[in-house]
Structures are given as structure tokens and as C-alpha cells.
C-alpha positions as CSV (number, residue, x, y, z in Angstrom):
1,M,0.0,0.0,0.0
2,E,2.9,2.4,0.8
3,H,4.4,1.8,-2.7
4,L,1.1,2.3,-4.4
5,E,0.4,5.5,-2.5
6,L,3.9,6.9,-3.2
7,F,3.4,6.0,-6.9
8,F,0.1,7.9,-7.4
9,K,1.3,10.8,-5.3
10,S,4.5,11.2,-7.3
11,V,2.8,10.9,-10.7
12,F,-0.3,13.0,-10.2
13,I,-0.3,15.0,-6.9
14,D,3.4,16.0,-6.7
15,N,4.0,16.0,-10.5
16,M,7.5,17.5,-11.3
17,V,6.1,19.8,-13.9
18,F,2.7,20.8,-12.7
19,A,3.3,20.9,-8.9
20,T,6.9,22.1,-8.6
21,F,7.6,23.4,-12.2
22,L,10.9,21.5,-12.5
23,G,12.4,20.7,-15.9
24,M,10.5,23.4,-17.7
25,C,13.3,24.2,-20.2
26,S,13.3,20.8,-21.9
27,Y,9.6,20.5,-21.3
28,L,8.9,23.6,-23.5
29,A,11.7,23.1,-26.0
30,V,11.3,19.4,-26.9
31,S,7.5,19.2,-26.8
32,K,6.9,20.3,-30.4
33,K,6.6,16.7,-31.6
34,V,5.3,13.6,-29.8
35,T,8.1,11.4,-31.0
36,T,10.9,13.5,-29.5
37,A,8.8,14.0,-26.4
38,V,8.5,10.3,-25.9
39,G,12.2,9.8,-26.4
40,L,13.2,12.4,-23.9
41,G,10.5,11.3,-21.5
42,V,11.8,7.7,-21.5
43,A,15.4,9.0,-21.0
44,V,14.3,11.0,-18.0
45,I,12.5,7.9,-16.5
46,F,15.6,5.8,-17.0
47,V,17.9,8.4,-15.4
48,L,15.6,9.0,-12.4
49,A,15.1,5.3,-11.9
50,I,18.9,4.8,-11.6
51,T,20.1,8.0,-10.0
52,V,17.5,8.3,-7.2
53,P,18.3,4.8,-5.7
54,L,22.0,5.4,-6.1
55,N,21.9,8.7,-4.4
56,W,19.7,7.2,-1.7
57,L,22.6,4.7,-1.0
58,L,25.1,7.6,-1.0
59,D,23.0,9.6,1.4
60,Q,22.4,6.7,3.8
61,Y,25.9,5.2,3.9
62,L,28.1,8.3,3.2
63,L,26.6,11.7,3.4
64,Q,24.2,11.8,6.4
65,P,25.6,12.7,9.9
66,G,26.8,9.4,11.4
67,A,26.4,7.5,8.1
68,L,30.1,6.4,8.3
69,K,29.5,4.3,11.4
70,W,29.9,1.2,9.3
71,L,33.6,2.0,9.0
72,G,34.1,2.1,12.7
73,K,33.1,3.9,15.9
74,E,35.7,6.6,15.3
75,Y,33.8,7.8,12.2
76,I,30.4,8.3,13.8
77,D,30.9,12.0,14.3
78,Y,31.7,12.7,10.7
79,D,29.2,14.7,8.7
80,L,29.6,14.8,4.9
81,S,26.2,16.3,4.1
82,F,27.9,19.4,2.5
83,L,29.0,17.1,-0.3
84,S,25.4,16.2,-1.3
85,F,25.1,18.4,-4.3
86,I,28.5,17.4,-5.7
87,M,27.9,13.7,-5.2
88,F,24.3,13.8,-6.6
89,I,25.3,15.8,-9.7
90,A,28.3,13.5,-10.3
91,T,26.0,10.4,-10.2
92,I,23.4,12.1,-12.5
93,A,26.1,13.2,-15.0
94,T,27.5,9.6,-15.2
95,M,24.1,8.1,-15.9
96,V,23.2,10.8,-18.5
97,Q,26.5,10.0,-20.3
98,L,25.4,6.4,-20.3
99,V,22.0,7.2,-21.7
100,E,23.5,9.5,-24.4
101,I,25.8,6.6,-25.6
102,I,22.9,4.1,-25.7
103,V,20.6,6.5,-27.6
104,E,23.3,7.4,-30.1
105,K,24.1,3.8,-30.7
106,F,20.6,2.4,-31.1
107,S,18.6,5.4,-32.4
108,P,20.7,8.0,-34.2
109,S,17.6,9.8,-35.5
110,L,16.3,10.3,-32.0
111,Y,19.7,11.4,-30.9
112,N,19.8,14.0,-33.6
113,S,16.3,15.2,-33.0
114,L,16.9,15.7,-29.2
115,G,20.1,17.6,-30.0
116,I,21.7,19.5,-27.1
117,F,18.8,18.6,-24.7
118,L,19.9,15.0,-24.2
119,P,23.2,15.9,-22.5
120,L,21.4,18.8,-20.8
121,I,19.5,16.2,-18.7
122,A,22.5,16.3,-16.5
123,V,21.6,19.8,-15.5
124,N,17.9,19.3,-15.6
125,C,16.5,20.5,-12.3
126,A,13.8,17.8,-12.4
127,I,16.6,15.1,-12.2
128,L,18.4,16.8,-9.3
129,G,15.1,17.6,-7.7
130,G,14.1,13.9,-7.6
131,S,17.2,13.2,-5.5
132,L,16.8,16.2,-3.3
133,F,13.2,15.5,-2.7
134,M,14.1,11.9,-1.8
135,Q,16.6,13.3,0.7
136,S,14.3,15.9,2.2
137,R,11.2,13.6,2.5
138,E,13.4,11.0,4.2
139,I,12.3,8.0,2.1
140,A,12.8,5.0,4.2
141,S,14.1,2.2,2.0
142,L,15.9,1.5,-1.3
143,G,12.7,0.0,-2.8
144,L,10.7,3.2,-2.0
145,A,13.5,5.3,-3.5
146,F,13.4,3.2,-6.7
147,N,9.7,3.5,-6.8
148,Y,9.9,7.3,-6.3
149,G,12.5,7.6,-9.1
150,I,10.3,5.7,-11.6
151,S,7.0,7.4,-10.6
152,S,8.6,10.9,-10.7
153,G,9.9,10.1,-14.2
154,I,6.5,8.8,-15.3
155,G,4.9,12.0,-14.1
156,W,7.3,14.1,-16.1
157,F,6.9,11.8,-19.1
158,L,3.1,12.2,-19.0
159,A,3.4,16.0,-18.7
160,I,5.7,16.4,-21.7
161,L,3.7,13.8,-23.7
162,A,0.4,15.6,-23.0
163,I,1.7,19.0,-24.0
164,A,3.4,17.6,-27.1
165,A,0.1,16.0,-28.3
166,I,-1.8,19.3,-27.7
167,R,0.9,21.4,-29.5
168,E,0.7,19.1,-32.5
169,K,-3.1,19.5,-32.7
170,I,-3.0,23.2,-32.0
171,R,-1.0,23.9,-35.1
172,Y,-4.2,23.5,-37.1
173,S,-6.2,25.8,-34.8
174,S,-6.9,29.5,-35.2
175,V,-4.7,30.8,-32.3
176,P,-4.5,34.6,-31.9
177,P,-1.2,35.8,-33.3
178,A,-0.2,37.3,-29.9
179,L,-0.5,33.9,-28.2
180,R,1.2,31.7,-30.8
181,G,4.2,29.7,-29.7
182,L,5.1,29.8,-26.0
183,G,2.2,32.0,-25.1
184,I,-0.5,29.5,-25.7
185,T,1.8,26.7,-24.4
186,F,2.2,28.5,-21.0
187,I,-1.6,29.0,-20.8
188,I,-2.2,25.3,-21.6
189,T,0.4,24.3,-19.0
190,G,-1.3,26.4,-16.4
191,L,-4.7,24.9,-17.1
192,M,-3.2,21.4,-17.0
193,G,-1.6,22.2,-13.7
194,I,-5.0,23.3,-12.3
195,G,-6.4,20.0,-13.6
196,F,-3.7,18.0,-11.8
197,L,-4.5,19.8,-8.6
198,S,-7.8,18.0,-8.6
199,F,-5.9,14.7,-8.0
200,G,-5.0,16.0,-4.5
201,G,-8.1,14.4,-3.1
202,M,-7.1,10.9,-4.2
203,L,-5.2,10.1,-1.0
204,T,-7.1,12.4,1.4
205,G,-10.6,10.9,1.2
206,G,-12.2,8.5,3.7
207,D,-13.7,9.0,7.1
208,E,-11.4,9.2,10.1
209,E,-11.9,6.7,12.8
210,E,-13.6,8.0,15.9
211,K,-11.5,7.9,19.0
212,P,-13.1,6.3,22.1
213,A,-14.2,8.9,24.6
214,T,-12.4,9.2,27.9
215,K,-14.1,8.8,31.3
216,T,-14.2,12.6,31.9
217,E,-15.8,13.2,28.5
218,A,-18.3,10.5,29.1
219,V,-19.3,12.0,32.5
220,I,-19.6,15.5,30.9
221,K,-21.9,14.1,28.1
222,K,-24.1,12.4,30.7
223,E,-24.4,15.7,32.7
224,D,-25.3,17.5,29.5
225,L,-28.0,15.0,28.7
226,K,-29.5,15.4,32.1
227,E,-29.6,19.2,31.8
228,D,-31.2,18.9,28.4
229,K,-33.9,16.6,29.8
230,K,-34.6,19.1,32.6
231,E,-34.9,22.0,30.1
232,I,-37.3,19.9,27.9
233,A,-39.4,19.1,31.0
234,K,-39.6,22.8,32.0
235,N,-40.6,23.8,28.5
236,T,-43.3,21.3,28.3
237,K,-44.7,22.4,31.6
238,T,-44.8,26.1,30.6
239,I,-46.5,25.1,27.3
240,Q,-49.2,23.2,29.2
């Protein structure tokens, strides 16, 4: 249940684009065609799925205060948290280089269409944001970190796929000249963000369990009932 809740929350409620507005540069630049949007979205999913668990391991066993206790008692007081940004970015850059090599080898056309935005995944704030959110939200296990990486990537993928499909259709629409290009794209993105806010009720529904009343509360309720009965009896007498 915890994995399912984290998945839906990361994809819909805490969507990287519509909730925190991360990765907007590539989101706007590579969303002109669905094919290029799909290619970049899959690359982002792959990078997040690898880097978030790896950075979780680095955070748990190297960066957190006292994380070096596995080396010995004399290392318990060491705090390497100031290296978080450097280590996270190094891990991300390594994985992005791997993705770039794979895409260039197996799909040269996609590699050429993505252009400079494929290596720029290394500095995509959505990728670094996934690792930093994992750290700040104190995700408890490696499995949850892997789940969070994949679900965050899927959320970003759905966002860029949706806007790419809309932008392809909107070419044949009569858009006012002042709004053509990024103007109408920003408006559509804002409307989609409002739509994704409606998913916030997915995990907040349900009735809360009633807590059993304490002895003092039960005595107060009994006294209130007695007073109410007396007032009702007085009112009936006055009416008669």
C-alpha cells in the first residue's frame, strides 16, 4: 500500500512539472513533436530510476551525519552532508552520459532530434530535484527510492507527452497571433496544472476513525444529557 500511495502521489499530486515546475526548459523546447517528447521522457524515466536509488545509497551510507559508522566507531561524528550536491550531480552526469551513448548507438535519428537537450538532462532541475526530494522527504528504503524515481519520471513523461500532443493539434487551430508559440503553451500548461491539482483528493478521502471517549468526556456528556432533559421538561410544563 505504501508503494502504491507513493506512486500515485508522485505521478499525479506531486508532479514534477505541474506541482513544482521543474524541468520546464526541456519541457517547453522538446514538446513540439510527440516522437521527440516520448524519447526524452523515456530517457528521463531511466535516469531518475537509476540516480534516485544510487543517491539514496550515497545519502544513507556516506553523506548523512553518522552515516560512516559502518567504517568504525571513530567515524560516527563525521558529517559529509555538505557534499550532497556534488555527489548527486556526479551520479546524474554519469548516468546521463550512459543514456547518451545508448541512444546514439541504437537510435541516431532520435539522438539528432533531441540535440543538445539530451546531454542537458545532467543539469535538468527535475533530475536533481528527484534526488533532493528523496533526501528531504526521508524516504525509508531502497525500494521506495526506486519507486519514487520511476514514478517521478513517469509523471514528467506524462506531462511532456500531453503538451506535445496538444501542441501538434493546436497547429491547425486558429490561435490569436499574440499567443502563438510559447504564449499558448504557457496557458495550456497552467490549465493542465490546475487540472492535476484535482488529484489532490485521491489520498485524502475517507472518514477518520472516531476515538473512544475518555471517562471525563463520558461524564460530561451524561451531565449535558441530564440538563437537556430538565430543560425539555420545564418547557413542556410552561406550554401546558
